[in-house]
KEKELUM-461420 format. One line per field, with one value per residue (C-alpha): residue in three letters; chain; x, y, z. Coordinates in Angstrom, 2 decimals, always signed. Layout:
type = ala_... .
mol = A_... .
east = X_... .
north = Y_... .
up = Z_... .
***
This chain:
type = met_asp_arg_phe_trp_ile_pro_pro_glu_gly_trp_his_glu_ser_phe_ser_leu_his_gly_glu_glu_ala_arg_his_cys_ser_arg_val_met_arg_lys_arg_glu_gly_asp_trp_ile_glu_cys_phe_asp_gly_lys_gly_gly_trp_ala_arg_gly_pro_ile_thr_ser_val_asn_arg_asn_ser_ile_asp_val_ala_val_glu_glu_ser_gly_lys_ser_gln_arg_leu_lys_pro_lys_ile_glu_ile_ala_val_gly_ile_pro_lys_gly_lys_thr_phe_asp_leu_ile_val_gln_lys_ala_val_glu_leu_gly_val_ser_ala_ile_his_pro_ile_leu_ser_lys_gln_gly_met_ile_lys_ile_pro_glu_ser_gln_leu_pro_lys_lys_lys_glu_lys_trp_glu_arg_ile_ala_leu_glu_ala_cys_lys_gln_cys_gly_gln_asn_phe_leu_pro_glu_ile_ser_ser_pro_glu_asn_leu_glu_thr_tyr_leu_ser_lys_pro_asp_his_asp_ser_ile_lys_leu_val_gly_ala_leu_leu_ser_glu_ala_glu_pro_met_lys_thr_ile_leu_ser_lys_ile_thr_lys_pro_gly_ser_val_ile_leu_leu_val_gly_pro_glu_gly_asp_phe_ala_pro_asn_glu_tyr_glu_gln_ile_arg_ser_lys_asp_phe_leu_pro_val_thr_leu_gly_gly_leu_thr_leu_arg_val_glu_thr_ala_ile_leu_thr_met_ile_ser_ser_val_arg_tyr_gln_phe_ser_cys .
mol = A_A_A_A_A_A_A_A_A_A_A_A_A_A_A_A_A_A_A_A_A_A_A_A_A_A_A_A_A_A_A_A_A_A_A_A_A_A_A_A_A_A_A_A_A_A_A_A_A_A_A_A_A_A_A_A_A_A_A_A_A_A_A_A_A_A_A_A_A_A_A_A_A_A_A_A_A_A_A_A_A_A_A_A_A_A_A_A_A_A_A_A_A_A_A_A_A_A_A_A_A_A_A_A_A_A_A_A_A_A_A_A_A_A_A_A_A_A_A_A_A_A_A_A_A_A_A_A_A_A_A_A_A_A_A_A_A_A_A_A_A_A_A_A_A_A_A_A_A_A_A_A_A_A_A_A_A_A_A_A_A_A_A_A_A_A_A_A_A_A_A_A_A_A_A_A_A_A_A_A_A_A_A_A_A_A_A_A_A_A_A_A_A_A_A_A_A_A_A_A_A_A_A_A_A_A_A_A_A_A_A_A_A_A_A_A_A_A_A_A_A_A_A_A_A_A_A_A_A_A_A_A_A_A_A_A_A_A_A_A_A_A .
east = -3.99_-3.37_-0.47_+2.02_+4.81_+8.45_+10.78_+13.43_+16.20_+14.45_+14.15_+16.19_+15.83_+13.97_+11.47_+10.25_+7.45_+8.12_+6.26_+2.87_+2.84_+3.49_+0.85_-1.68_-0.87_-1.25_-3.81_-6.07_-5.79_-5.34_-2.59_-0.90_+2.00_+1.44_-0.77_+0.50_+0.91_+2.39_+4.95_+6.07_+8.84_+7.22_+9.89_+8.34_+9.57_+7.12_+7.34_+4.91_+5.22_+4.04_+4.45_+7.06_+6.79_+4.57_+6.11_+4.88_+6.35_+7.68_+6.51_+8.89_+7.98_+9.62_+9.79_+8.33_+7.64_+9.11_+9.44_+9.78_+6.80_+7.10_+5.91_+2.88_+3.70_+3.60_+4.82_+2.21_+2.89_+0.05_+0.03_-3.30_-4.59_-5.65_-9.44_-11.39_-12.10_-10.79_-11.11_-7.33_-7.36_-9.64_-7.44_-4.39_-6.24_-7.62_-4.48_-2.54_-5.11_-4.52_-0.77_+0.65_+4.27_+4.25_+1.66_+2.27_-0.24_-0.35_-1.19_-2.52_-3.42_-6.97_-7.26_-9.31_-6.85_-4.27_-2.04_+0.26_+3.86_+4.00_+1.23_+2.87_+4.83_+1.67_-0.29_+2.42_+2.60_-1.18_-1.24_+1.66_-0.34_-3.33_-1.12_+0.34_-3.13_-4.24_-1.18_-2.01_-5.64_-5.15_-1.99_+0.18_+3.85_+5.16_+4.59_+4.25_+6.39_+4.25_+5.55_+4.79_+2.28_+4.04_+3.08_+2.67_+5.77_+7.95_+6.50_+6.95_+10.61_+11.45_+12.90_+10.38_+12.66_+10.96_+7.57_+4.34_+2.60_-1.14_-3.20_-6.96_-8.06_-11.18_-9.66_-11.02_-7.89_-8.01_-8.32_-10.19_-7.94_-8.62_-7.50_-4.20_-3.60_-4.30_-1.30_+1.11_+2.94_+3.72_+5.20_+7.67_+6.09_+3.11_+2.55_-1.07_-1.94_-5.33_-6.10_-7.93_-11.55_-11.80_-9.18_-5.82_-5.46_-4.61_-1.02_-0.67_-1.81_+0.93_+3.50_+2.05_+2.09_+5.69_+6.59_+5.04_+1.88_-0.80_-4.27_-6.90_-10.67_-12.60_-15.94_-18.60_-19.27_-17.33_-15.82_-14.79_-11.05_-11.11_-13.27_-11.01_-7.74_-9.08_-10.62_-7.24_-5.34_-7.89_-7.80_-3.99_-4.18_-6.88_-5.09_-1.77_-2.73_-1.22 .
north = +8.07_+4.36_+3.55_+0.69_-0.33_-0.65_-1.98_+0.51_-1.57_-1.04_+2.74_+4.31_+7.23_+5.00_+2.67_-0.81_-2.82_-6.52_-9.69_-9.35_-5.51_-5.59_-8.21_-6.30_-3.11_-4.58_-7.39_-6.09_-2.30_-2.58_+0.01_+0.62_+2.64_+6.33_+5.90_+7.70_+5.83_+6.68_+4.48_+4.54_+2.76_+2.40_+4.66_+7.99_+8.16_+8.66_+9.20_+9.69_+9.32_+7.59_+3.92_+3.48_-0.25_-3.17_-6.65_-9.97_-9.57_-6.03_-2.50_+0.46_+3.96_+7.30_+9.58_+13.06_+14.03_+12.73_+13.64_+12.55_+12.56_+13.55_+11.08_+12.14_+13.35_+12.09_+8.64_+6.11_+2.48_+0.13_-3.20_-5.06_-8.30_-10.37_-10.70_-13.57_-13.91_-11.39_-8.36_-7.86_-7.48_-4.49_-3.07_-3.25_-1.58_+1.32_+1.81_+2.30_+4.89_+6.71_+6.69_+4.36_+3.42_-0.01_-2.71_-5.45_-8.34_-9.58_-13.07_-12.71_-15.18_-13.86_-13.93_-16.56_-16.84_-19.57_-19.56_-22.52_-21.42_-22.79_-20.35_-17.18_-16.27_-16.67_-14.34_-11.72_-11.96_-11.63_-8.48_-7.02_-7.51_-5.77_-2.90_-2.52_-2.40_+0.17_+2.32_+2.21_+3.17_+6.04_+7.65_+6.63_+6.45_+4.76_+1.04_+0.26_-2.34_-5.37_-7.87_-11.56_-12.35_-12.49_-12.82_-9.76_-10.42_-10.57_-7.34_-5.49_-6.54_-4.39_-0.91_+1.91_+4.94_+7.24_+7.14_+8.24_+4.93_+4.51_+1.37_+1.26_-0.22_-1.34_-0.28_+1.99_+4.14_+4.78_+8.44_+9.75_+9.73_+13.34_+14.33_+12.49_+13.89_+17.44_+17.17_+16.18_+18.66_+17.44_+14.01_+12.54_+9.12_+7.45_+3.74_+2.57_-0.79_-2.55_-5.97_-8.84_-9.84_-10.44_-7.73_-8.32_-10.53_-8.80_-10.03_-8.78_-5.33_-5.47_-6.08_-3.30_-0.77_-1.76_-0.49_+2.96_+2.58_+5.03_+3.41_+5.40_+5.05_+5.78_+6.41_+4.51_+1.90_-1.31_-1.13_-3.91_-4.32_-2.69_+0.19_+0.88_+0.97_+3.04_+5.49_+5.85_+6.39_+8.98_+10.77_+11.16_+12.32_+14.90_+16.18_+16.74_+17.51_+20.65 .
up = -20.66_-20.12_-17.84_-17.77_-15.45_-16.36_-13.60_-12.47_-14.09_-17.45_-17.01_-19.83_-22.25_-24.70_-23.12_-23.94_-22.42_-22.20_-21.21_-19.55_-19.71_-23.47_-24.06_-21.97_-23.89_-27.36_-26.92_-24.16_-24.54_-28.33_-28.53_-31.86_-33.24_-32.68_-29.61_-26.51_-23.24_-19.82_-18.09_-14.43_-12.53_-9.11_-7.60_-8.58_-12.16_-15.01_-18.76_-21.67_-25.36_-28.54_-29.29_-32.07_-32.64_-31.56_-31.56_-30.29_-26.75_-26.70_-27.32_-27.86_-26.69_-27.58_-24.55_-25.11_-21.47_-18.22_-14.57_-10.98_-8.60_-4.97_-2.37_-0.32_+3.18_+5.78_+4.80_+5.98_+6.79_+7.69_+9.51_+9.44_+10.88_+7.89_+7.72_+6.13_+2.43_-0.08_+2.18_+2.34_-1.45_-0.95_+1.77_-0.50_-3.39_-1.36_+0.66_-2.58_-3.71_-0.44_-1.00_+1.68_+1.39_+3.05_+3.78_+6.33_+6.57_+10.18_+11.50_+15.02_+17.77_+17.74_+13.97_+12.20_+9.31_+9.05_+6.00_+5.23_+4.93_+1.38_+0.40_+1.78_-1.41_-3.53_-1.19_-1.39_-5.18_-5.47_-3.32_-5.33_-8.52_-6.95_-5.79_-9.30_-10.91_-8.32_-9.11_-12.81_-12.18_-9.72_-11.09_-8.15_-9.26_-6.11_-5.58_-1.85_-0.16_+0.63_+3.14_+3.29_+6.03_+9.42_+13.03_+15.21_+17.31_+14.19_+12.86_+16.16_+16.33_+13.31_+13.68_+13.27_+12.64_+15.16_+13.48_+15.14_+15.93_+16.39_+16.97_+16.48_+19.78_+21.61_+24.94_+27.64_+27.63_+23.85_+22.92_+19.90_+16.87_+16.04_+19.55_+19.11_+15.59_+16.79_+19.13_+16.35_+14.10_+10.60_+11.27_+8.83_+9.02_+10.64_+11.36_+11.65_+13.19_+13.20_+14.61_+12.93_+13.37_+17.09_+17.78_+19.42_+22.51_+25.87_+25.77_+22.18_+23.33_+25.96_+23.24_+21.09_+23.92_+24.78_+21.27_+22.04_+19.95_+21.10_+21.32_+19.41_+19.07_+15.88_+17.58_+19.42_+16.72_+16.22_+12.73_+10.40_+9.84_+6.41_+7.54_+10.54_+8.62_+5.74_+8.19_+9.95_+6.74_+5.55_+8.90_+8.71_+5.08_+5.99_+9.08_+7.37_+3.79_+2.26 .
***
């Protein structure tokens, strides 16, 4: 069933799609009166029902079924050094499919990416659109929080609410991720950090360790940024899946 997003403030007993979602529904997906669609609010709420009217910029839906999804446990937050090209687009898409709750793009001293401050809002907006499309496709009813790109120091200054914190690290003291995970019992939340192409600088690792991140290794091969973070998310999901 095709899915469409309605912001939480528009979540009522009778539903209406407006603007871009309505146009996509009628003009791209060719939905007509009587067709069933599913809507979600990005906060776990979902509803299904038939379209009752199709107008130029709005579509009304009669709710026949509705519910509230439970968020996947543990809650996973990721912070990733932004790689070159469109790779971060892929990271956002796949992270949504794996059920992460927050995505933080990181600008690092070692990274090759420089984003003008005027472009930061556009980057965030683009990644939010990708996250929304991924939610529609995979059936995820929770939209993740996506931050504007920020430097590592700014990110590390935020409170972490007693989360388990792991950093994928090319360090001699890093332990295998499966060894670390085997010592943990059903965490409420996990924060996963991966550096940019070129990894974190030594002084950045000092800052990371001062925030109680545990360095983990993902094996003997050097992985690309996107491979490393998706491997870490998948490992946590596998270890603590019901």
